[in-house]
C-alpha positions, 0 to 999 in steps of 0.5 A: 396261079400260085396262091400266096400264103402269109409267113408264120413268123409275123409278129402277133397283133393284139387287136382283141386286147386293144379293143377290149381295153377301149371298151368296144364291141366288135360292132362298135370298132367295125362301125368306127372303121366303116366295116362289119363285125365279121371282118373285125372277128376275122382279124382278131382270130387270125383268119386274115391279116389286116392290110397296112391301110386297115392297121392305120385305120384300126389304130386311128379308131382305137386312138393308138399308134399303129405300132401299138397294135403289136404290143399288149395294151397292159404293157407300156411302150418304151416311147411312152416311158421315155416321154413321161420322164424329164429330158435329162433322164430321157438322154440318160435312158437312151444312152443306157439302151444304146449301150445295151444294144451295142449302139454307142 
């Protein structure tokens, strides 16, 4: 049986950065997820990739959206930026983004 390997072009996860941003130790995050420090360490080091179910649990334990695991916590998400502006500016910003990416 051929073993499966993960592609090298997967997006980077910022698990360690999010954990530190939330001021949690690996043990504390593991306890929130009902797992152990070794598993958290393995995910953070890239030794293994958390399953989609585990990614959801990590996000819930950190109080973030699952997609946020793939961005640095020091960088505000586009969604957060758009939520923070009045609706009329939001519509203008979305139109600018559409124009930039060619989706009018």
